[in-house]
C-alpha positions as a Markdown table, in Angstrom:
| # | Residue | x | y | z |
|---|---|---|---|---|
| 1 | Met | -185.0 | 65.8 | -159.4 |
| 2 | Ala | -185.3 | 62.3 | -157.8 |
| 3 | Ile | -182.2 | 60.3 | -156.9 |
| 4 | Pro | -182.0 | 57.1 | -159.0 |
| 5 | Gln | -182.7 | 53.9 | -157.2 |
| 6 | Ser | -179.3 | 52.5 | -158.2 |
| 7 | Val | -177.6 | 55.3 | -156.3 |
| 8 | Leu | -179.7 | 54.7 | -153.2 |
| 9 | Asp | -179.0 | 50.9 | -153.4 |
| 10 | Asn | -175.3 | 51.6 | -153.7 |
| 11 | Ala | -175.3 | 54.0 | -150.7 |
| 12 | Ser | -177.2 | 51.4 | -148.6 |
| 13 | Arg | -174.8 | 48.6 | -149.6 |
| 14 | Asn | -171.9 | 50.9 | -148.8 |
| 15 | Glu | -173.2 | 51.6 | -145.3 |
| 16 | Ile | -173.6 | 47.8 | -144.7 |
| 17 | Met | -170.1 | 47.0 | -145.9 |
| 18 | Asn | -168.6 | 49.8 | -143.8 |
| 19 | Glu | -170.4 | 48.5 | -140.7 |
| 20 | Leu | -169.2 | 44.9 | -141.3 |
| 21 | Tyr | -165.7 | 46.3 | -141.9 |
| 22 | Leu | -165.6 | 47.9 | -138.5 |
| 23 | Leu | -167.2 | 44.9 | -136.8 |
| 24 | Asp | -164.5 | 42.7 | -138.2 |
| 25 | Glu | -161.9 | 45.2 | -136.9 |
| 26 | Arg | -160.3 | 45.4 | -140.4 |
| 27 | Asp | -159.2 | 48.9 | -139.4 |
| 28 | Lys | -156.8 | 47.5 | -136.8 |
| 29 | Val | -153.2 | 46.8 | -137.2 |
| 30 | Gly | -152.5 | 43.1 | -137.5 |
| 31 | His | -155.7 | 42.0 | -139.2 |
| 32 | Pro | -154.9 | 39.8 | -142.2 |
| 33 | His | -157.3 | 41.8 | -144.4 |
| 34 | Arg | -156.5 | 45.2 | -143.0 |
| 35 | Asn | -157.8 | 48.1 | -145.1 |
| 36 | Thr | -159.6 | 45.8 | -147.6 |
| 37 | Phe | -163.1 | 44.5 | -148.0 |
| 38 | Thr | -161.8 | 41.2 | -149.6 |
| 39 | Gly | -163.9 | 38.2 | -148.6 |
| 40 | Leu | -166.0 | 40.2 | -146.1 |
| 41 | Trp | -169.3 | 39.4 | -147.8 |
| 42 | Asn | -168.4 | 35.8 | -148.2 |
| 43 | Glu | -167.7 | 35.6 | -144.5 |
| 44 | Ile | -171.1 | 37.0 | -143.7 |
| 45 | Thr | -172.8 | 34.6 | -146.1 |
| 46 | Asn | -171.0 | 31.6 | -144.5 |
| 47 | Tyr | -171.9 | 32.9 | -141.1 |
| 48 | Arg | -175.6 | 33.1 | -142.0 |
| 49 | Glu | -175.5 | 29.6 | -143.6 |
| 50 | Phe | -173.8 | 28.2 | -140.5 |
| 51 | Ala | -176.4 | 29.8 | -138.2 |
| 52 | Glu | -179.2 | 28.2 | -140.3 |
| 53 | Gln | -177.5 | 24.8 | -140.1 |
| 54 | Met | -177.1 | 25.1 | -136.4 |
| 55 | Ala | -180.7 | 26.0 | -135.9 |
| 56 | Asn | -181.6 | 22.8 | -137.8 |
| 57 | Phe | -179.2 | 20.8 | -135.9 |
| 58 | Glu | -180.5 | 22.0 | -132.5 |
| 59 | Lys | -184.1 | 21.3 | -133.6 |
| 60 | Trp | -183.3 | 17.7 | -134.4 |
| 61 | Asn | -180.9 | 17.2 | -131.5 |
| 62 | Lys | -183.6 | 18.3 | -129.0 |
| 63 | Arg | -185.8 | 15.5 | -130.5 |
| 64 | Asn | -182.9 | 13.0 | -129.9 |
| 65 | Tyr | -182.7 | 12.1 | -133.5 |
| 66 | Pro | -179.4 | 10.1 | -133.9 |
| 67 | Leu | -176.6 | 11.4 | -136.2 |
């Protein structure tokens, strides 16, 4: 019997979130969000948006376009 796609998707999402949890050191004493996933995906989304904006900034900054 095949495993439903939703189960595979949830397993994949779980792996990603666990990796991000460890990268953010949420398992360490003193982290403000220790032992939670609260806001973790939002932080990654913000990080990706910031990286995209920085790439755009650097592109136009290299062309000496004034701010």
